[in-house]
N, C-alpha and C positions, 0 to 999 in steps of 0.2 A: 574403469571400475565395473566389476561384475555385479550388477544390481539384481535384486530379487525380481525386478520387473522382467529381466531377461527370462528368468525362470517362468514368470507368469506368462510371458508371451509365448514361450516355448509350449507352455501348457495349452495355450490357445491353439498353437499350431497343431498340437496333438489333436485337438478337437477338429482340426482341419480334416480329420478323418472323413470329412465330408467328401472325400474323393469317392463319393458314393457311386451309385450305379455305374457299372462298367459302361463304356460308351459315352461317358460324361465328358463333353468337349472342354468344359471349364477345368476339369482335372488335368487334362493334357497341357493346358496353358498355364497351370499352376494356380489358377483362381478357383477357389473351392467354396461352396455354399452347402452347409449341412443342416437339414431340418431335423432336429433331434426328436425322437419319438414318432416320426412319420415313416411310412413304408413305401412311399412313392414320390414322384416328382411333383412339385407345386411351384406356382409362379407368384411372386410378390407384387406390390404396388409399383415397383420400378421395372417390371417386366424381366426380372431376373429369375432364373430357374434354380430352385433349391431341391436337393436330393435327400430322401429320407435316410436316416442313419441305420435303419433296420436292414437295408440292402447294401450298405457300404462295404466295398471290398477291403477297406482298412480295418473293419471291425466285424468280421464274419460271425463271431460268436458274442456280439455285444450283449451285456447283461443289463440288469436293472429293469425298471418298470416303465412301460410306455403309458403316458397319461395325456388326456385331452382336457383343456380348460373348459369349465362349464359356462363361463360368461366371457363375452368379448367386450372389453371396455371401449367406449366410443372414442377414446383418445388413441387407441391402437391404429397405426397407419394401415395395417392389413392383417389378415389371418396368419400369413406366413412370415416368419417362422414362429409366431408368438403362441399359437393355439395348441401346439403339441409340445411335450416335454419328455426328457429322459430322466428318470429318478433313480438314484442309487441309495440303498440303505446300508451298504457295506462298501469297502474300498474297491474301486475298479480302475484298471489301468488300460488306457488306449496306447497302442504302439503304432506309430505312423512313419512310413518312409516319406521324407520331405526333401525338397531341393534346397541347396545352400543359398544364402543371400538374405537380404532384409525384406520384411513383410509386415503388413498389418494383420493382427489377429483380433477378431471381435467376438465376444461372448454375449449372447442375448438372453435376457431373463424377463419373464412376465410374472408379476407378483399377484397370484390368485390361487385359491385352494384347488388342489388336484385330488379329487376324491376325498380320502381320509387324511391327506397330507396337508397339515396346517402351514400356512406361509411362515408363521413365526418360528417354526421348528427347522427351517432351512439353514442350519449352521454347518458349514463344511470348509474344507481346505482344498485348494487346487495346487498341485505341486509337480515339479519335475525333479531335478537332482537336489534342489533345495526348495524351501517354501516360497510360494508365490503369493497366494491369497490364503492367509492363515486364519481359521475360525471366521470366515467371511459370512456375513448375513446380508443377502441382497435386499431383504425387506427393510432393514434399517436404512440402508443407503438410499433406497427409492423413496422412503418417507421423507428423508431430509431434502431430497430433490423434488418432492411433491409430485411424484409420478408413479404410475403403475407398471411402467416398463423401464428397462435398464439395459444399456449397451456399454460394456467395458471394452475399450480398444487399447491394444498394446502394439508397439512396434519393436520387433526383435530381429536380430541377425543370427541366422541358423548356419552353423559351420559344419555340422555333421549330417549324415544322411538318414538319421533316425531320431524320433522324438517320442519319449514316454510321457504321457499325461495321466496324473493320478487324481481321482476324485475321492475324498475321504470325509464321510460324515463326522461331526464332532463327537469326541468321547466324553465331553463335559456337559452334554445336554440330552436329556431324555427325549427319545423320539426324533432325534436329528436325522436329516437326510441331505443328500446333495442333488442338485438338479441343474439342467441347462435346456434352453429352448432352441438355440441356434448357434452355429459356429461359422464364422466367415474368415477366409484367409485370402489376402490380396498381396501378391508379390509387388515390391516397389524397388526403385533405385535407392542408393544410400542418400537419404534426404536429411541426414543430421551431421555426419562427421566432415562433410565437405565445407561446412561453414566455419567462419571464425566466431568463437563463442567467448563472451566476456564474463568473468566471474565478478559478481557485484559485491564489493566490500564496503561501499559508502565512502571510500577514500578517493583522492584525486587520481590515484594510480591503479585503477581497476585493471586486472591482468587478464590476458587471453587464457582461456581454459580449454585445452584440447580434449575432445571427446574420443573415447575409444571406439573403434569400429564395432566392438561387441556390446556397446551400450544398448540398454533396453529402456523403453519409455512407456508410460501409461498416459493416454490423452485425458486431460481433465477439462479443458475448454478449447473450443475452436469458434472464434467470433468473427463475423463479418461486420466490421465496425462501420456504422453509418448506413448499412444496407439491410436488405431483407434476408430471411433464412434462405440458405442454398441447400437443396435436397441432395441426396447421395447421387442420384442419376445426373445431376448438373455439375458434379465435381469434375476435376480434370483427370479422370481415369482411375481414382483410388476409392471411389464411393464413400468419401468423407462427407459428413453433414456439417454445415456452418450455420451458426445461430446468430440472430440479430443481437446486438450488444446492449440495447436500450435498457433491459432489465437489470443490468449490472452497473449502470451509471450512478455515480454518487454526486448529489448536488446539481449544479448547472450542467445541462447536457450539451451545450455548445450548438453547433449547426451540422446537420447531416446533409450531404449533397452528392450528386452524381457527376460523372465526367462530362466535359463539353462534348456536344454531339459529334463534332468533326475531329475528335481526338481518337487516335488508335493506341491501345495498350501494347507496349512493346516488351517482350521477354528478352532476356540476355543469356549468354553462356553461363554466367554466375547464378542467374535465377531462371532456370528452365520453366516451361509452361506447366509442368506437373507440380511445381512448388505450391501453387494455390490457383484456383480457377479465376478467370477474368472477372467474374462477379465480385470477387473480393477487392480487386485493385480498381475497379471502375466506380466504386463508391468510397466515401470517407466521412470522417467526422472531424471538425475543427472547432476552435473556440469562437470562430466568427471573425473574419478578417476586417478589422477597422483600420484603414490606412491612416498614417500620420500626416498632418499638414506639413510637417517637417520632421525628419528623424530625431531632431533634438527635443521636440515637444513630446516627452515620454508620457503622454496622456492617453491612456487606453484602459478601458474597463477590464480587458483581459488580464492585466497585470495583477488584478486583485482576486483571482481565483485559479484553481487548477482544474484541468479536465481529468476527471478521476473515475476509475472503475474499481469496484470491490468484488473479489472473487473468493468465495469460501473454499478452503483447501484443508488438508491435514498437515499438522505440524510433525516434525520428526523426519522430514524428507527434503531432498534438494529438488528444485524445480527449474526446468528450462522454459524460458519465455521467448517466443518468436514474434517480433513486431514486423508487420508488413507495411511498406510505404510505397506511395506513388503519387506524384503531383498530377492532378487530373483537370485543372482549370487553367486557361490560358493567361490570366494575369500573372500566374506563378511560373514564369519561364526563365528567370535569372536566379543566380545565387544571391544569398543574403536578402531574400525577400521575406522569408520567415525562418527563424532558428529557435530551437527550443531545447529544454532539458527533459530527460526521462528519469523519473523516480520509480523505484520498485521497493515497496515496503519501507518507506522513509529513507531509502538509501539512493544516492545519486548514481544512476547507472550510466548516463550519457550526458555530456555537456555539448552544447552547440550542434545539435542535430539539424543539419540543413539537407532536406531530402533531395534537392536538385544536385547538390554536391555528391551526396552519398550514392544516388542512383545513376547520375550522369545526364539528367535532364528530364523535362516534362514528359509524362507518358511512359517512362521506363520504370520497370518494377525493381524492388529491392526489399531485402529483409535483414534483420539484425537479431542475433541470439544472445541472451543473457542467462546466466545461471545464478540462483540465489539459494541459500540454505535457510530453512525455517526450523529452528530448534524448538524443543518443547514437546507437548503432547496435546491431543484433542484437536477439535476443529478450530481453525483460525481464519482470519480474513487476509487475503493477499491484495495489497493496494498497488495499483498502477496509476501514475499521475504524470501529466505533461504540463509544463509551464514555459511561457515565453522566455527566451534568452535576451538579456539586455546588453550584454557586453559587446556584441558585434553590431549593435545599432541597426537591426534589420528594418526593412521598409514596413513590415507588418509585425505587430506583436501577436503572434498566433502560433498554433501547434496543429499537427495533422496526424491522423492514424487511419490506416485502411483495414487492417486485420490484426488479430492477436490470437496466438495459440499458446496454451500452457500445458506442459508435460511433466508428470511426476517421474523422478528418476529412481530414487531408492531410499528406504528408511535408513536412519543413522545406524541402527543395529543390523541392517541388511538381512532381515529375516521375514519381513511381512509387508505385503503390498495392500492388505485389506483396507478399503476406504471406509473411514468412520468405524473401524473395529472398536468394540466396546466390551467391558467385562460382562459375563453372563449374569442375567438375573438368577437369583437362587430359586430354582423350581423344586418343589418338594418331591422326594422319591416316592413313586406310587406304592412301593412295597411297604412303606411305613404305615399305611392305612390298613394293612391286613393284620387281623388279630386271630390267633388260633384259639379254639375252644372245643370241649367235648360235645356239647349240644347247643341247640339253638338258644335255650334260655341262658345257659352259662355264657354263651358267646355274647349275648346282649349285655348281661350284667358286667362281665369282665371288660368287654369293649367299652361300655359306658363309663365304668369306673376309671379305666386307664385313660380313655379319651378325656373324661372330665378333669382328671388330675393333670394330664398334659396341657389341657386348655388353661387350667389355673396357673401352671408354671409359665406358660406363654404369656398370660395376661400380666403376671407379676413382672416378668422380664420386660414386657412391653412398657409397663408403667415406669420401670427403672430407666429404660432407654429414653422415654419421653421426658422424665424429670431431668435426666442428664443433658438432653438436648436443649431443654428450656433454660437451663442454668446459664447465667451470664459467665463468660470466661474472659479473663484479662491477660494481657501480654505487655511487657515493658519494653520500650525502645528508649534506652538511656533513662532520662527522668520523665519520659512521656509514657503514659499508660493508656492503652486502647482497650475498650470493652467491646466484645463482639458476640454474636450468636453463632453457634456451630452451623456448619453447612448441613444439608439433608443427609449426607453420609456420616454425620457425627463429628467431622473434623472442623475445628473452629476456623472461621474465615475472619481474620482480623482486619484485612484490607480488601476492599473491592477493587482489585487491580486487573486491568485488561491484559490478558496474555496473548491476544491475537494481533496486536499492532506493534508490540515491542518485546524485546528479549529479556528473559529472566536469567540473571547471573547468580551463580553460587558465590558465597563469600570467599571460598578458596580461589575462584577465578579472578575475583577482584584483587585479592592479595597478590596473586601471581602477576596481574597486569600492572600493579603499582610497586612491585618489589617490596611488598609488605608495608605500603604507605611510606616509602622512603622520603625523607624530608627534602632531599635534593630534587624531587619531582614535584614539589609543592608549587602550584601555579598562583594560588591566591587564597584569601579567606573571605567569607561572607557571613551573613546572618544565619544561614543554614549550617554552614560548616566549612571545612577545608576542601579545596579543589586540587586534584593531582593530575599530572600527565600520566597516562597509562597506555599500554599496548595490548591489543587483543587480536585473536585470529592471525597469528604469525606476522604481527608488525603494524596493524592498523592503529593509528594514534587516536586516542579518545581523551576526553576530559571527564574525570571521575570525582563527583561531589559526594563527600561523606558527611552525614549529619553529626554535628557536635552534640553529645548527650545533654549538655547544659544549654543548648540553644533555645531561644524563645520560640523558634519555629519547630514544628514537629510532624506528627503523623498526618494531620489534615493537609498541611502544605505539601508533604511528600506525595500523598494520594492525589491531590489536585494537580500537581505538576505532571504526574504520569497520565492522568485522565485527559488533561488539556492537550498535551503534546502527542498523545496517541491518536487523537481525533483529527489533528490538522497537520498539513504539510504545505509549506510555502517557502519560496526562495529566501524570504526575509524573516523566517522564524527558525530558531535554532532547532536542530533535529535531536530528538531523544532516541538513543539506541536501545537502552534497556534499564533495568533496575535490579537491586538486590535487597531482599528483606530477611535474609538468613541471619541467624545468631543475634537477633534483636538489633540488627543494623538497618539503617535506612540509607541506601546509596543509589545515586543516579548516574547513568553513563550517557554522555553526549558526544556528538561530533566534536572533534578538537578544532578550535578556532585559533589559527596560527598567530594572528595579530592581537589576540587578547581583547580587553575591553576598550571601549571608546575613551573612557576617562584616562586610561594610561597614556593615550596619545595627546592629551590636552594639557596636562600639567603634572608636576612631580617628576617629569623627565624619565619615566620608566620605558617609554617607547619613543621612536622618532616622531617629531611633529608632523601634522597633516597639512597638506596644501589646502587652500580654500576650496578649490574645485573638488577635492576629495571629501572635504567636510560636507559640501552641498550634496554630493552623491550619497553619502552616509545618511544625512538627514532624510533624503527622499526614500532611501531603502527602508529605514526604520518606520517612516510614515506609512509606507506601503504595508509593512507587516502589521502595524496597528490598525490600519484601515481594513485589512483582511479580517482581523479578529472582530472588529466592530460590525462588519457587514457580510462576511463570507460564510457564516454559519446560520443554521435555522434560528438559534438564539445567539445574539451577539455576545462577545466575550469582552469584559472589562479587565484590563491587565492589572491595574491598581498599584503597580510599583515601577512606573516608567522612570528610568534614570540612566545616566551614562555608564554605570557599571553593569547594567542589564542590557546593553547594546554591544554585541560582540562582533568582531571583524574576522572574516576568513582570509585565506591566502590572497584573494584579489580585492581585499578591503570591502567586500560586500557586507552590509550591515545585517545582523541577525538579532531580532528581539529574543530575549531569554528570561528565565526565572518566572514561572507561572504559578508559583506556590500560593500567591495571594489572589489569583484571578477568580472572577465570578462570572457565571453565565448571566446575561442581562436580558430580561424580557422587555426592556424599555425601547421606545422608539423616539429618539432625539430628546424630547423634553421631559419624559417621565423618568421615574427614579425607583430605586429600591432602598429600603432602610436597612442599614447594616453597621456593625461596629467598625470604627475607623481604624484602617490599617494602611501602611505605606511608609514612606521615608520622609523625615522632617526636611523641609526645604523644597521638596517637590510636591508636597501634599496640598490638594485643592482646599482652599480656606472655606468654601461653601460646604464641601463634604465634611470638613472638620467641625464646623459650627452646627450643622443640621443633621449630620449622619445620613445624608441623602446622596447615594452614589449613583452617578450617571456616566455615560461614555465621555462626557465633557470633562470628567475628572482626569481621565487619561490625557485629554487635550491640554489641560492646564499643566500637568507634569511635563508633557512634551514641549510646551512653551518654555519652561524653565531650562530644559535640555538645550533648546535652541540658543538661549542666552549664554549658557555654559559653553557651547561650542564656539560662539562668537567671541566671548571674552576670555576663554581658557582660564577660569578660576573656579574654586569651589562655590557651590550655591550658598553655603553658610561658612563664613570665616570670622570667628569671634575676635581675632587679633586685629581686625581692621577697625577704623572709626565706626561709631554706631550707625551712621547713615549708610555705610557700605557693607555691613555684616551680611545682609540678605542680598544676594545677587539680583533677585527679581525686583526688589524695591529700589535698589541702586540703579539698575538698568532702566526702569520706568521713569525714574527721576531724571536721568540723563537724556532719555528720549524726549521728555517733556521740555527740557531746556534746550534741545537741539545739539547736545554735545555727546551723544552716544558713541559716535565714531572715535572719540578720544579714549574710550576705555576698552576698545576691542583688542584682541591679541596682536601685539606688534609684529609677530612673525607672519601674519597674513594681511596686515593692514593695507599694504600697498597692492595686494593682489585683488582686493574686492573693488569692483567697479561701483560707481555711485548708484547706478540704476538697480543693481543687484542688492546692494546694501540697504537701500530704501525699502525694497520689497521684502527682504528678509526680516528687517526690524519691524515692519508692519505686521508680518505674520506672527512673530514672537509676541508682540504687544497684544494682539487680539487673543492669542491662546491663553494668556495669563490674566484675562479680565476677571474681575471679582465675581461677577455673576455668570453662572454657566450659560444662561440664555444669550449672553453677549459674545460667547466664544464660537468659533467656527466648528464644523464637524471635522473629523479627521480626513475625510475625503476632500474637503475644501482646503485644508492645510496642505495635503499632498499636491493638490492642483496648483496652489500658489507657490510652493517650493519649486515645482517644475518650471513655473514661469520665471522664478528668480534665477534658476540655472540657465534658462534660455537668455535672459537678459545679460547674465555674466558672459556667456559664450558669444553673443552677438556683439557686445561692446568690445570684447577682445578681438573679434574678427574685424570689426570696423576700424579699430586702432591699427591692426596689422595692415589693412588696406591703405589707411591714411599715411602710414610710414613707408609705403612703397615696398612692402614685403613681396618676395617672389611667390609664385603660386605654390612652390614646394613648402615654403614657410607657412603659408596660409593653411595648407592641408595639415601640417604638423600641429598648428594651433587647434584645428578641428579634427583631431584624430578620430578615425573610424567614421567620417562623414562622407557623403557623396561629394563629387568634385564641384557641384554647383551649390552656392551658399546664398542664403537670404540676407539682404541688407536692409530689411524693414526696420524702421525706427522703433524705439522702445514704446512710444505712445501708440504707434500703429499696431504693434504686436499685442499690446494690452487690449486694444479694440477687437482684434481677432479673437482673443481668448474670451472676451466678454460675450461674443456672439455664439460661442459654442455651448450647446446644451449640456449641462452636467449629467453624467451617467447616473443611473439609479443607484442610490446608496450614498451619493456624495452630497 
């Protein structure tokens, strides 16, 4: 793909005109440093020699104005090349002979007044054969970055022997000018196209994405994860700067650490030493390795959060993300010690990343490239998250990252690389203030009259605008009406929907994805509306939920769902891909869950029945998702509609909690509450919440307890066709539990699978969850803890039974799939003693 960045980079290469003063050895080697606006050589803080462009042999008749900054900001690393500038008030073209090959081109800008040239007027374009930076304003970009200096770095591949670089002041802004302080060109090997790059679609079949040798990139971020800043002079030959990642961490920051003292970082043929400096690979950030007592005790606080970075970028571009990995501590010398998932913007980029497998062992460097497209416009947040993998039963539930680079590739329209480009403010034309007149007196009278009349017209116009803006505007979504205030631009904002974490679909796109809502693609129906199977982006399967105009749920639920799922990403929460609000529609687009809802596997025979072991794993997964909601955010989230139709199953039967339309942010801490109107589903509804309208996180625990009984007994929670004492599953199950006959009403398909120890523990958990008073119910963290104990009791009993029956070692290993070859034979009582001695993590 020939991206505008290529042009941009070429532009920069043009600047490379810094092949300044003859006799410059850096020019001969291809490395060029041009100090724009200077007439002699100067040395920067890294002991690099910059040549003034006034004596450059590549621009013997360079035009424009040389300027010197009147003030040196304390944040500037040195005076060179920041304190001098070349200013152009008209189009100027540099023509440079350059060597072919890939190179970094860096443009330096210092945002300060230069004489009479105001910083705010620096609107300009930098172009080669097509636009690179169109109507670029360095000041806006620097303000967003909270900095007075700015370096734009491009990587381009130049195949010709000449480069024309054109600076053009904007034609749309009075007093506009172009400027640049410094230009740097560094020849490099091909550091991009040699790698396998994965195109992230969010589906299980992410495809390799070959990059063209002519691809051009703009560097957006270069992070030394877990380590300190790395200066340009400490880079591995290309003078790149690497920043500490801590300011981009979202939520819990995990643990930053360095390599073991006696470990040597080893580069490979696939990852040569110029890929990244040693300083990147010898530090890292992880979630904090808390080893399991036994791999089957899936008890680890790391499971309840993601290690997450948030990086502001521009929508409308594709981005290449390079993840750098290296195991650097000796406990991690074997495979399957830690394995994790990589998520990029709520899409699964990588499953089961085991660094020791990927790199070839401890101390060996590795990197992996991914490409993702960010549609839309304006500035958005790019989310990168890591989460432990459970499927391979690793020794540690942990994740690790050493470095991260983010490169912008090209805008979707392929015309503009300007970072944070914005519409021009309307500056009045200076000529409008000039009034002709015969004499001084007439001039004053006519000027005053015309000016006063114009002022009156402007005032009237302004009042009309204010009245219009203050007027409430309504919009209908089916039978739902939403009233909204217009935005500052005068355009009504009916929904406060985040555009930076999920995708906005047009109604035409949704129609195409569902074949105009073909009934053969109908997956199910719910309180919000119908759910359809759809396909987007050349085949990615999605679930598309379309609001029924007559539904009792409406705009509030639609907005809440988007807000909640845009903020969170977790293995056990369903992923929202995007939404559509065009043409008075309310449509949500999710990851497609191959195995549908949990309820479909329990009764009515829509799906194959689940084994007891599978049901336990699903219970644990759903509990993890709910525990994450309750404790993983600054304000806990109460789901308010936990039920088996809102627990979805992916292709590996991993449970995903869904449907957040009724969710509420909770300021409560365990026993406090909020007063709110009662909402939820009859049969799952917390009776205390129903009576007192006092909502707490324990309301979710109650609903989840009903779900546990539903999973155990495989029957609806309310069945009016049954005898009165059996209509409510919760009441019937508690009655049977009290009489000691609960085992008689469980699903006969799994009755023989459940071991007595596991059954006892599971029934106790469910009974505690549905206690009448919220104070008597466990927290969701405690529920999760006890479900994991129940799973261990189930596994241990099966293992002991296999041993007693004289099973072969192969059969035993099959019973304990994915477990190490050594197995615990601790009794159930002893196991419970072990668990009671473990301190509960914070939040449980």
